[in-house]
N, C-alpha and C positions, 0 to 999 in steps of 0.2 A: 570369727576365726581368720587368722592370716597365715598363709603358707608361702614361704619363699622357695623358689625352685632355682637351684644354682648347679646345673649339671654341665659336665664337659661333653665333648662330641663322642659319638660312636664311630670310630675311625672307619672310613670306607663305606659308611652307611648314612648316618644322620649328623648334621652339624649340631653344635651345642645349642644354637637357637631353636632348631627343629625339635631336639629332644625336650627342651624346656617347654616349648609351645604345646607339644602333644600331651605331656604330663598335665600342664595347666588346663588345657581344654577338656581333658578327661575328668579332672576333678570338678570343673565347673558344671559338667553334665550331671555329676552326682549331687552337687549342692551349689546352685548359682549364687548363694549368699556368701560363700567363702571368698575372702580377698586373696587374690593371687598376685605375687610379684615375681617376675622372671628376671634372672640375672645370669646369663650364660657364662660359663667358666672356661679357663684354659690354664696351662701350667708354664707357659713361656715357650713351649716347643711347637711342633707342627700344628697349624690351625689357629695359633694365637692371633695373628693378624686378622683373619676372617672373623673370629669370634668377637674381637673388640670392635671391628668395623660394623658388624651387624648389630651388636648390642648397644653401641654408643652413637649410632647413626653417622659413622665416619665415611670416608671414601677411600677407594683403592687408587693408588697412583702407580702406573706402570712406566718402567724405563728400559732401555736397551743397555744391559750391563755386560761386564766382562765375566765370563764363566770361569770355572776352576782351571780349565786348560787354556785359557786365553781366548776362547771363542766367544761370540756374542750370544747372549741369552736374554729372554724376556724375564725381568724380575719385577717385584712389586713391593710396595710398602703401604701401610695404612696411615691415614691422616685423620685425626679426631678434630672435632669442632674447636677444642681449646688449644689446638696447635701441637698437641702431643703426636709424635710419629712412632709407629710400631714397625719393627723390621724383624724378619726371620732370616738369619744369615744363609740358611739352606736355600732360600729363593735364588740367590746368586752364586753361592759357593758350596752347595750341598753335594754329597756323594751321589745322590740320585741323578745328578746332571752328568756324571762321568760313567761311561760304559765300563763294565766290570774288568775287561781286559786292558783298560787304559788307566786304572786307578794307580796313582803313584804320588805320594805326598812330597816327594822330592821336587816335583814339578808344579803341583797345584797351588793356586793363589787365592787369597781373600780380597783381591782388588775389587771385585764386584760388590762385596759387602761395603767397602769404603765408598763406592759410587752411590749406593743406596743412602748411606749416611750423608754424603755430600748433597744429594737431592733433597733430603729432609732439611738440611741447613739452608739451602736455596729457597725452600718454601717457607722459611721463617720459623721453623720449629725451635722451641727453646727447651724441649724435653724429648729425648729419644730413648725408646726402650728397644733393646736388641736381644732377641732370642738366639742362642748360639748352638742349638742342637743340630745334629745331622750333617756335620761338616765333612768335606772331602780333603781338608787341608791340614798342614802341619808347619805353617810358616811363621808362627808367633804373632800373627796379625800384621806382618810387614806389608803385605799386599794392601790390606785395608788402609794402613797409614800412608802408603805410596799414593793412593787415590786422593788422600786429603792433603797432599803437598809435602810430606816428609821425603827426604832423600837418604838412602842408605849407601854408604861408600865402602868399597873394598880396600884391600891392602895396597893395591896399585893406583888408588885414587879414582877407580872407575865406579860409575853409578850401577848398583846391583839391580838385577832383574827380578823375575818371579820365582817362587817356589821355596820349599824347605832347604834345598841345596845351597841357598844363599846365606843361610844362618852362620855357617862356619867361616864364611868369607868376610863377614861384617867387621869393620874396624871403626867406623864413625857414622854418626847420625846428624844430618843437617836439617835445621828447622826454619830456614829463611822464608820458605814459601808455604808454610802451613796455613790451612784455611782459617781465616779470622773468626769464623762463627763458632769454632770449638770452644773458645775461652768463655763464651757466654751461654753455653748450652749444657744442661744437665743430661748425662747419659747413664742409663742403668742397664746392667747386663742381667738378663733372666738366666740364672745358672743354678742348677741343683746338684752339682758335683763339687767336691772340694780337692780334686787332684792338683798337686803342685805342677809347676811348669816342667821340671825335669826330674830324673831319677826313676826308680823302678815303678813308682806310682804316677809318673809324669805323662805328659802328652804323647810322647813317642812310644814308650813301652806299653802303655795301656791301650791306646787307641790307634797307634800307627799300623799294626797288622791288619785291622779291618778296613784300612784305607789303601791297602796294597803294598805296605812296606814289608820287605823281607828282613831277617835278623841283621844283616849288614846295614841296611837303610835305617833301621831302628836305632842302632848304635850311633850312626852318623847324625841322625836328626837330634838325638838326645844331646850329643856333644855340641851340636850347633845351637841348641836352645840354651845350654850353659853359657856359651860365648855371647849369645844374644842378650841374656840377662846382665852379663858383665858390662857390655857396651852401653846398654840402656841405663844402668846405674851410673856409669861414668859420665855420660853425655846429657842425661835428663835429671839425675839425682833421685830417680825413683827405683826402689828396690822391689823387684817383682819375683825374686828368687824363692821366697817362702810364702807368697800370697796364696791362700786357699782358693781354689777354682781357677788359678792362672793357667792350668793345663787344659781347661775346657776348650773344645773346638780347635785342637792342635795349637794351643797357645794364644788363640784369639782373645781369651779372657785377659791374659797378660798384656797383649798389645793394646786393647781398648783401655785398660787401666793406665798404662804408661803413656799412651799417645793422645788419649781423648779424655783423661781424667775420670773415667767411668768407675762406678761402684758395682760390685757383684752382689745380687740379692736373689733369694729363692723366687722362681718365676710365679708360683702361686701367690706369694705375698704381694708381688707387683700387681697382678691382675685383680686381686681383692681390693687393693688400694685404688686402682684406676676406676674400677666399676662401682666403688662406694658400697661394697657388700656389707661391711661392718654396720653401717647406718641402717641398711635395709633390713637386717635380721634382728635387730635389737628387740623389736616388739613382736616378733613372729611367734606363733604357737608350734610350728613345725617347719623344718628345713628338709628339702629333698635334693639330693645330689646324685652323682653317678658318673660312669665313664664306660668306655667300650668294654674293657676287661679289668675287673678288680683282681689284681694279683699282688705278689709280695712287694712289687715296686710301688704300689699305691701308698704304702706307709713310709716312703722315703721321698716325699715332696710332690706327689701327684695332687691334682686339684681337689678331688673329693675328700682326701684326708685333710687338706688345708681348710676346706669349708667346715668339716666336722670339728676340727680344733677351734675354729672361730666360734661356732655355735656353742661349744662347750663352755666358753667364757660366760655365756648368758644363760646357761642351763636349759638350752633349747634342744629337744630331741631331734635326731637326724636319721633319716631313712635313705639308703642308697639303692637306686635302681640301675642296674648295669646290663650291658650286653651279655656278659657272663661273669661268674664269680669263680675265679681260679685259685684264690688264696686259700690255704688250709685254715680250718677253723681255729686251730691253736694260735696261728699267726694273727688272726683278727682279734682274738680274745686276750692275747698277752699284752696287757698295757693299753689296749685300744677299745676294750669292751664298753667303756663309759662314753665313747665318742659316737658309736653307731647303735641305734635302737634295733636295726635290722638291715641286712644286705640281701638284695634280691636280684635274680637274673630274669631277663625277659624270655629265655628259652623255656618252653613249657612241654617239650617232647623231644625225642631224638631227631636231629636234623643236621644237614651239612651246613658249613659256614656260609656258603653262597645262598642257601635258602634262608638262613637267619638274617643275612644282610638285606635280602630282597624284601622280606616280610617284617622288617624291624618296626615300621610305623604301627602296623596292626598288633604285633606282639607287645610293643611298649604300651599301647593303649589298653590292651587286655590285662596285663599284669598290674598296671596302675589302678585300673578299676577294681581289681580284686583286692589289692592291698588297701586302698583308700576306703573301699566299701566296709571292710573289716574295721579299719582304724576309726572311721566316723561313728560306727555303732558303739565302739568302746567309749569314745570320748563323750558321746551324747547320753550315756547311761547316768 
């Protein structure tokens, strides 16, 4: 029997590799003859760099980058043995780096994300994966592009600075000093939203308020993004106005597409491809996945749902073992019942979240033993 374990992390408690290792070790204790293959998962959001570095024996590279408000921060990227670089934009441009009372997307910049991309290019990477969740910005990716040599010119011929406030001032884009490595590098954006760049579903209206924008700022930012798209089309020939996902991370999706030739793909699909999960599960008898909390968002691009969809192609049963299961039964069963044979939580009694996080290794091992003990008895009949 072969079992593939492809779980995501339990946020704040166990890394994806730790979850997979505990499950695998527990199964081996039940039956040492079972072949276990571990393939830690992520969805392109927080933790993706760590997961891929751990599972693919990569390395972490740290740099001193420009933070959202122009301050210096420690940021990191992952480098794989094959030269693939993995970046989480939140490492350099995330809202967690900005104190709540200073959050202002008129001022914040993605320049640090551009510095991470530049470092990957300097290290010789020919493929860069950029996760763009958790941003503090709404600058259309202008800051990122500035770090890579693009110059943005205002109506008076001045070189524009940082922040979403520059979007309305933009009149011209200069490409004389763009980093030469961009033309020979494949860049993929891990993006699980389809919001357009501007409009009522765009970057400013949907995400601006959570980044500190008041209604007046939101209107200004949206107007600026419209102007930004117009100038980009005029000066680069690229139409980003209707691109699905362009509004992600305050328009960084649009900026990466326009200035770095990047393509937007679901984060789980990218991780499945990079880790070779498809090949690993083809001959499996069972797949085990999971995440910190299975909720309704699970069915809109989270990694465990992606794993279940992949396994369904080969008719392989899937069990999910999660920190908690918050999704309502009807949500799981409507159109998804064929994907999961069962969904389980490691919580076995009433307890506070802090207690569950602290005891996660023991709780995970216990519920795995219980589930697999039953499963193996059924299979061996």
